[in-house]
C-alpha positions in Angstrom: 39.3 -12.1 -26.7 43.2 -11.1 -27.2 42.8 -8.1 -24.5 42.1 -11.0 -21.9 45.1 -12.9 -22.9 47.2 -9.6 -22.8 46.1 -8.7 -19.4 46.8 -12.2 -18.1 50.2 -12.2 -19.3 52.0 -12.2 -16.4 52.7 -15.8 -14.6 51.6 -15.2 -11.1 48.3 -14.3 -12.4 47.8 -17.6 -14.5 47.0 -20.9 -12.6 47.9 -23.9 -14.1 44.5 -25.4 -13.7 40.9 -24.0 -13.0 40.8 -22.4 -9.3 38.3 -24.7 -7.1 35.6 -22.3 -5.9 33.4 -23.8 -3.3 30.2 -22.1 -1.8 29.3 -23.8 1.6 25.7 -24.2 1.8 23.3 -24.7 4.8 19.8 -24.8 5.5 17.9 -21.2 5.4 21.2 -19.5 3.5 20.0 -16.6 1.0 19.7 -17.2 -2.2 21.4 -14.0 -3.8 24.1 -14.5 -1.7 25.0 -17.6 -3.0 24.0 -16.8 -6.8 25.3 -13.4 -7.0 29.0 -14.4 -6.5 28.7 -17.6 -8.5 27.6 -15.8 -11.5 30.5 -13.3 -11.4 32.8 -16.1 -11.4 30.8 -18.1 -14.2 31.1 -14.9 -16.2 34.6 -14.7 -15.7 35.3 -18.3 -16.8 33.7 -18.2 -19.9 36.2 -15.1 -20.7 38.9 -17.1 -19.7 37.8 -20.6 -21.5 37.5 -18.3 -24.9 41.1 -17.2 -24.3 42.2 -20.8 -23.8 43.0 -19.9 -20.2 42.3 -21.8 -16.7 39.4 -20.2 -15.4 37.1 -21.3 -12.3 35.4 -24.6 -11.3 32.3 -24.2 -9.2 31.1 -26.2 -6.5 28.1 -25.5 -4.1 28.6 -28.1 -0.9 26.9 -28.8 2.1 27.9 -31.3 5.0 25.8 -34.2 3.7 25.0 -32.9 0.1 21.7 -33.2 -1.5 19.1 -30.5 -1.7 19.3 -27.5 0.6 16.5 -25.3 0.8 17.0 -21.7 1.0 15.3 -18.8 2.8 13.4 -18.1 -0.3 12.4 -21.6 -0.8 14.0 -22.6 -3.7 16.2 -25.6 -3.0 19.9 -25.9 -4.3 21.4 -29.3 -5.2 24.9 -29.8 -3.4 27.7 -32.2 -3.0 28.9 -33.3 0.4 31.9 -31.4 1.9 33.4 -34.8 2.3 34.1 -35.3 -1.7 36.8 -32.4 -1.3 40.5 -32.4 -0.1 40.5 -29.2 1.5 43.8 -28.4 0.3 42.5 -28.5 -3.4 40.1 -25.8 -2.9 41.2 -22.2 -3.9 38.8 -20.3 -2.3 36.2 -21.1 0.1 33.0 -18.6 -0.2 30.3 -18.8 2.8 26.9 -17.0 2.0 24.8 -15.4 4.7 21.2 -16.0 6.0 18.5 -13.5 6.7 17.8 -15.1 10.1 21.6 -15.8 10.7 21.6 -16.6 14.3 18.9 -19.1 14.0 20.6 -20.8 10.6 23.8 -20.8 12.5 22.7 -22.4 15.7 21.4 -25.1 13.1 24.6 -25.2 11.4 27.3 -25.6 13.8 28.7 -28.6 12.4 29.4 -26.2 9.6 31.2 -23.9 11.7 33.5 -26.7 12.9 34.3 -27.7 9.5 35.0 -24.4 8.5 37.5 -23.9 11.5 39.7 -26.5 9.9 39.0 -25.8 6.4 40.1 -22.5 6.6 43.7 -23.2 7.4 44.2 -25.0 4.2 42.5 -23.1 1.4 44.1 -19.8 -0.1 41.5 -17.9 0.8 38.2 -17.6 3.0 35.2 -15.5 2.0 31.8 -14.5 3.2 29.0 -12.7 2.0 26.5 -10.5 3.9 25.7 -12.2 7.3 28.1 -15.2 6.6 30.4 -13.3 8.3 28.9 -14.5 11.5 30.0 -17.9 10.7 33.6 -16.7 10.3 33.4 -14.9 13.2 32.5 -17.8 15.0 34.8 -20.5 13.7 37.4 -17.7 15.1 38.8 -16.5 11.7 38.1 -12.4 12.4 39.5 -12.1 16.0 41.2 -8.5 16.0 40.4 -8.1 12.3 38.2 -5.6 10.5 35.1 -6.7 8.9 32.0 -5.9 7.1 28.4 -7.2 7.0 25.0 -6.6 6.5 24.5 -2.8 7.7 21.5 -4.0 9.9 23.6 -6.8 11.6 26.7 -4.7 12.3 25.5 -3.8 15.8 24.8 -7.4 16.8 28.4 -8.7 15.2 30.3 -6.2 17.2 27.9 -7.5 20.3 28.6 -10.8 19.9 32.3 -10.4 18.9 34.0 -7.4 20.8 37.6 -8.1 19.4 36.5 -7.6 16.0 36.4 -4.0 14.2 33.2 -3.9 12.3 33.3 -1.6 9.4 29.9 -0.1 9.1 30.3 1.3 5.8 32.4 -0.7 3.6 31.0 -3.0 0.7 33.7 -5.4 1.1 36.9 -5.9 3.4 40.1 -7.8 2.8 42.2 -8.8 5.8 45.1 -10.8 4.5 43.4 -14.2 3.3 40.1 -13.5 4.8 37.5 -11.4 2.8 34.1 -10.2 4.1 31.5 -8.1 2.5 28.3 -6.1 3.2 24.6 -7.2 2.4 23.4 -9.5 -0.3 24.5 -8.2 -3.8 27.6 -7.2 -2.1 28.6 -10.5 -3.0 29.0 -9.3 -6.3 31.5 -6.6 -5.4 33.3 -9.1 -3.3 33.3 -11.7 -6.3 34.7 -8.9 -9.0 37.4 -7.6 -6.5 38.5 -11.4 -6.0 38.7 -12.1 -9.6 40.6 -8.6 -9.9 43.2 -10.0 -7.2 43.6 -13.3 -9.5 43.3 -12.1 -13.2 43.8 -8.3 -13.2 41.6 -5.4 -13.8 40.6 -6.0 -17.3 38.9 -9.2 -16.7 37.2 -7.9 -13.8 36.0 -4.7 -15.8 34.6 -7.0 -18.7 32.5 -9.1 -16.4 31.5 -6.1 -14.5 30.1 -4.5 -17.7 28.5 -7.6 -18.8 26.6 -7.9 -15.7 25.8 -4.3 -15.7 27.1 -3.5 -12.3 30.2 -1.1 -11.2 33.5 -2.5 -10.8 33.8 -0.4 -7.5 30.6 1.1 -6.7 30.5 5.0 -5.5 29.8 5.1 -1.8 29.5 2.7 0.7 26.5 1.0 2.8 25.5 4.5 3.9 23.4 4.5 0.7 20.3 2.9 2.3 17.7 5.0 4.0 18.6 6.9 6.8 15.1 8.4 7.3 13.9 4.3 7.9 17.0 3.7 10.2 15.6 6.6 12.5 12.1 4.4 12.7 13.5 2.2 15.1 11.6 0.9 18.0 13.5 3.2 20.6 13.5 6.1 18.4 9.9 6.0 17.7 9.0 8.6 20.6 10.5 11.2 18.0 8.9 10.0 15.2 6.5 12.9 15.0 9.5 15.1 15.5 11.2 13.7 12.5 8.2 14.3 10.3 8.1 17.9 11.4 11.6 18.1 10.4 11.0 16.9 7.1 8.3 19.6 6.6 10.6 22.4 7.5 14.0 21.5 6.1 14.4 24.5 4.1 14.9 26.7 7.3 18.2 26.9 8.7 17.3 27.5 12.0 16.9 23.9 13.2 19.0 24.2 16.2 18.9 21.8 19.2 16.9 24.8 21.0 14.3 24.7 18.5 14.0 21.1 18.2 13.9 20.8 22.1 11.1 23.3 21.9 9.3 21.3 19.4 8.9 18.4 21.9 8.4 20.5 24.8 12.0 19.5 26.6 15.0 21.6 27.9 17.8 21.5 25.2 19.8 19.8 27.4 17.5 16.8 28.5 16.3 16.8 24.7 20.0 16.0 23.6 21.0 13.4 26.4 17.6 11.6 25.5 17.5 12.1 22.0 20.9 10.5 21.7 20.2 7.7 23.8 17.0 6.7 21.9 18.4 6.9 18.5 22.1 6.7 18.5 22.7 10.0 16.8 22.7 13.6 17.9 20.1 15.9 17.2 22.3 17.9 14.5 23.4 14.8 13.0 19.7 13.8 12.6 18.8 17.1 10.8 21.7 16.5 8.4 20.7 12.8 7.3 17.3 14.0 6.9 18.2 16.7 4.8 20.1 14.1 2.9 17.5 11.8 2.6 15.2 14.7 1.1 17.7 15.9 -1.3 18.2 12.4 -2.5 14.5 11.8 -3.1 14.5 15.3 -5.3 17.7 14.1 -6.9 16.1 10.6 -8.2 12.4 12.1 -8.8 12.4 15.8 -9.7 14.1 18.2 -12.3 15.0 20.7 -10.2 18.9 21.7 -10.4 21.0 21.1 -7.4 21.3 24.7 -6.4 17.8 24.6 -6.2 17.6 21.5 -4.1 20.2 22.5 -1.7 18.2 25.4 -0.9 14.9 23.6 -0.5 16.5 21.0 2.0 18.1 23.9 4.0 22.0 23.1 2.9 22.4 27.0 1.9 24.2 26.4 -1.2 25.6 23.7 -3.6 29.1 23.4 -2.1 27.7 22.6 1.4 25.3 20.4 -0.2 28.3 18.7 -1.8 30.5 18.4 1.1 27.8 16.8 3.0 27.2 14.4 0.3 30.3 13.2 0.4 30.6 13.0 4.2 27.6 10.6 4.6 27.3 9.0 1.1 30.7 9.1 -0.5 29.4 10.6 -3.8 28.5 14.1 -5.0 25.0 15.0 -5.6 25.9 15.1 -9.4 27.2 11.5 -9.4 24.2 10.5 -7.2 21.8 11.6 -9.7 23.7 10.4 -12.7 23.2 7.2 -11.0 19.8 7.1 -9.7 17.9 9.5 -11.5 14.7 8.2 -13.3 
């Protein structure tokens, strides 16, 4: 383990004693929001301990202590928050909950504690919808933040002063860190370890956990087709199906789409944007990307064939569109997701 010791030779990267990481638990929190990040710090501590370097001390704490039931039904044993002097906490991490507003409304005292404690700890972080608790505590006013992609709109509506980043896996704003949905807590924890101890240790942990140190792309890598199937956009479900069946044609213009739904082009463009939140041209683009993703994952066709089948015209246009929507090239996407 000399490589770790060498990587941590810089005095400012070495703590005199293990850093205390406290995970703030509350009823109906998400289990993986909690344990994903915990496992990253635990793995890092094993490497550090093997090199006789101070690692991390992990504690899961709640207001009163005792068993806290997660959303998945598994109960987690916790220590009471009164057990800690906040000034001894290095990092405070707040997991999210699938039904965050209900969970938060039932945990208002947690928010009150967070307001005070966050001013005394070195840094505060949230996983997934845990960002809402940081926002309620006033920690994100005027700052950029990430949360689960499906909750970005709700976060912006409740807290207009926050610059909500719809695509980021995690965001650092000074001593406050926020992350995207669920497994992004692993990315967040790796970034915190890299800040503390350097890239080499973070890479070792990432390899052990078989994850990317910095995953390619962002939250845009969820199904755009499923996102289109909102209740407001349901009026265009048949149109979306027709588009997916005719992607190889390059003449999917507003005029052609409007004709398909028997509307004037101007009215169609207005109503479609109102109902789905995107322009018809953008909808065609993301449906082309969605179709290409499935072919890259499941077929052995080459990329040029896929680009023509999905209506991109050529491989270069498909590459540029993938970079714009997913942050990765078609080739990199296939290498990662192909079966």
